C-alpha positions in Angstrom: 0.0 0.0 0.0 1.6 3.2 -1.1 0.6 6.3 0.8 -0.7 9.5 -0.6 -0.6 13.1 0.5 -3.9 14.8 0.1 -4.6 18.4 -0.8 -5.0 19.1 2.9 -1.2 19.2 3.1 0.1 22.5 4.6 3.7 22.0 3.2 5.2 21.9 6.7 8.3 20.0 5.4 8.2 17.4 8.2 7.5 14.3 6.0 10.2 14.7 3.3 13.2 14.3 5.5 11.7 11.5 7.5 11.2 9.1 4.5 13.9 6.4 4.5 13.2 5.7 0.9 13.3 9.2 -0.5 9.7 8.6 -1.8 8.5 12.1 -0.8 9.2 15.2 -2.8 7.7 18.6 -3.5 5.1 18.5 -6.2 3.7 21.5 -8.1 1.7 22.7 -5.0 2.0 20.1 -2.3 4.3 17.2 -1.4 3.8 14.0 -3.2 4.7 10.3 -2.6 6.2 8.2 -5.3 4.3 4.9 -5.1 7.3 3.1 -6.7 9.5 4.0 -3.7 7.0 4.0 -0.8 7.2 0.9 1.4 5.1 2.4 4.2 8.5 2.2 6.1 8.4 -1.6 5.9 12.0 -2.7 6.5 12.8 0.5 8.4 10.1 1.1 11.0 7.0 -0.5 12.4 4.8 2.5 11.3 5.1 4.9 8.4 7.0 7.8 9.7 5.3 10.4 7.6 1.9 9.4 8.9 3.2 9.5 12.5 4.6 13.0 12.1 2.1 14.7 9.9 0.4 17.5 11.9 -2.7 17.6 9.8 -3.3 13.9 9.2 -3.3 14.1 5.4 -1.5 10.9 4.5 -3.9 8.0 4.0 -3.3 4.8 2.0 -3.6 5.5 -1.7 -6.7 3.7 -3.0 -5.1 3.0 -6.4 -1.9 1.5 -4.8 -3.2 -1.1 -2.3 -0.4 -3.6 -1.6 0.3 -6.4 0.8 3.0 -6.3 3.4 4.9 -8.9 1.3 4.8 -6.7 -1.7 6.1 -3.8 0.4 8.9 -6.0 1.7 9.8 -7.0 -1.9 10.0 -3.3 -2.8 12.1 -2.6 0.2 14.6 -5.3 -0.8 14.6 -4.1 -4.4 15.3 -0.5 -3.3 18.1 -1.7 -1.0 19.7 -3.7 -3.8 19.7 -0.6 -6.0 21.4 1.3 -3.2 24.0 -1.4 -2.8 24.7 -1.4 -6.6 25.3 2.3 -6.7 27.4 2.5 -3.5 31.1 2.5 -3.7 32.7 -0.6 -2.2 34.5 0.2 1.1 37.8 -1.3 -0.1 37.7 0.9 -3.3 37.4 4.0 -1.1 40.3 2.8 1.0 42.5 2.2 -2.0 41.8 5.8 -3.2 43.0 7.1 0.2 46.5 5.6 -0.4 
Protein backbone atom coordinates (compact mmCIF):
# COMPACT_ATOMS: atom_id res chain seq x y z
CA UNK A 1 0.00 0.00 0.00
CA UNK A 2 1.63 3.18 -1.07
CA UNK A 3 0.63 6.25 0.83
CA UNK A 4 -0.74 9.46 -0.62
CA UNK A 5 -0.56 13.09 0.47
CA UNK A 6 -3.94 14.79 0.07
CA UNK A 7 -4.59 18.43 -0.80
CA UNK A 8 -4.99 19.11 2.93
CA UNK A 9 -1.17 19.22 3.08
CA UNK A 10 0.15 22.48 4.56
CA UNK A 11 3.71 22.04 3.19
CA UNK A 12 5.19 21.92 6.66
CA UNK A 13 8.26 20.00 5.36
CA UNK A 14 8.15 17.42 8.17
CA UNK A 15 7.55 14.32 6.04
CA UNK A 16 10.16 14.65 3.29
CA UNK A 17 13.24 14.33 5.47
CA UNK A 18 11.74 11.46 7.50
CA UNK A 19 11.17 9.14 4.54
CA UNK A 20 13.88 6.45 4.53
CA UNK A 21 13.20 5.65 0.86
CA UNK A 22 13.28 9.22 -0.48
CA UNK A 23 9.75 8.63 -1.77
CA UNK A 24 8.49 12.09 -0.77
CA UNK A 25 9.21 15.18 -2.83
CA UNK A 26 7.69 18.56 -3.46
CA UNK A 27 5.11 18.53 -6.22
CA UNK A 28 3.73 21.54 -8.08
CA UNK A 29 1.73 22.71 -5.03
CA UNK A 30 2.04 20.13 -2.27
CA UNK A 31 4.30 17.23 -1.39
CA UNK A 32 3.80 13.97 -3.23
CA UNK A 33 4.71 10.33 -2.59
CA UNK A 34 6.22 8.18 -5.33
CA UNK A 35 4.31 4.87 -5.14
CA UNK A 36 7.29 3.08 -6.69
CA UNK A 37 9.48 4.04 -3.72
CA UNK A 38 6.99 4.01 -0.84
CA UNK A 39 7.15 0.91 1.37
CA UNK A 40 5.15 2.44 4.23
CA UNK A 41 8.48 2.18 6.07
CA UNK A 42 8.42 -1.64 5.89
CA UNK A 43 12.01 -2.71 6.47
CA UNK A 44 12.81 0.47 8.38
CA UNK A 45 10.14 1.13 11.03
CA UNK A 46 6.99 -0.46 12.45
CA UNK A 47 4.83 2.47 11.33
CA UNK A 48 5.06 4.90 8.40
CA UNK A 49 7.05 7.84 9.73
CA UNK A 50 5.32 10.43 7.55
CA UNK A 51 1.91 9.39 8.91
CA UNK A 52 3.20 9.47 12.48
CA UNK A 53 4.63 12.97 12.12
CA UNK A 54 2.07 14.70 9.89
CA UNK A 55 0.43 17.50 11.91
CA UNK A 56 -2.72 17.60 9.77
CA UNK A 57 -3.28 13.87 9.22
CA UNK A 58 -3.30 14.12 5.42
CA UNK A 59 -1.46 10.91 4.48
CA UNK A 60 -3.86 7.98 3.95
CA UNK A 61 -3.30 4.78 1.98
CA UNK A 62 -3.57 5.52 -1.73
CA UNK A 63 -6.70 3.72 -3.00
CA UNK A 64 -5.07 2.97 -6.37
CA UNK A 65 -1.93 1.45 -4.83
CA UNK A 66 -3.15 -1.07 -2.28
CA UNK A 67 -0.42 -3.64 -1.64
CA UNK A 68 0.26 -6.43 0.82
CA UNK A 69 3.01 -6.30 3.40
CA UNK A 70 4.86 -8.92 1.34
CA UNK A 71 4.77 -6.66 -1.73
CA UNK A 72 6.06 -3.75 0.35
CA UNK A 73 8.86 -5.97 1.70
CA UNK A 74 9.82 -6.98 -1.86
CA UNK A 75 9.97 -3.30 -2.84
CA UNK A 76 12.13 -2.56 0.21
CA UNK A 77 14.56 -5.32 -0.82
CA UNK A 78 14.63 -4.06 -4.43
CA UNK A 79 15.34 -0.51 -3.27
CA UNK A 80 18.11 -1.75 -0.99
CA UNK A 81 19.66 -3.75 -3.84
CA UNK A 82 19.65 -0.59 -5.96
CA UNK A 83 21.42 1.35 -3.23
CA UNK A 84 24.02 -1.38 -2.81
CA UNK A 85 24.67 -1.44 -6.57
CA UNK A 86 25.33 2.30 -6.68
CA UNK A 87 27.38 2.47 -3.48
CA UNK A 88 31.14 2.51 -3.75
CA UNK A 89 32.68 -0.58 -2.16
CA UNK A 90 34.53 0.22 1.06
CA UNK A 91 37.79 -1.32 -0.15
CA UNK A 92 37.74 0.89 -3.29
CA UNK A 93 37.41 3.97 -1.10
CA UNK A 94 40.31 2.79 1.03
CA UNK A 95 42.51 2.21 -2.04
CA UNK A 96 41.82 5.77 -3.18
CA UNK A 97 43.01 7.09 0.17
CA UNK A 98 46.51 5.64 -0.35
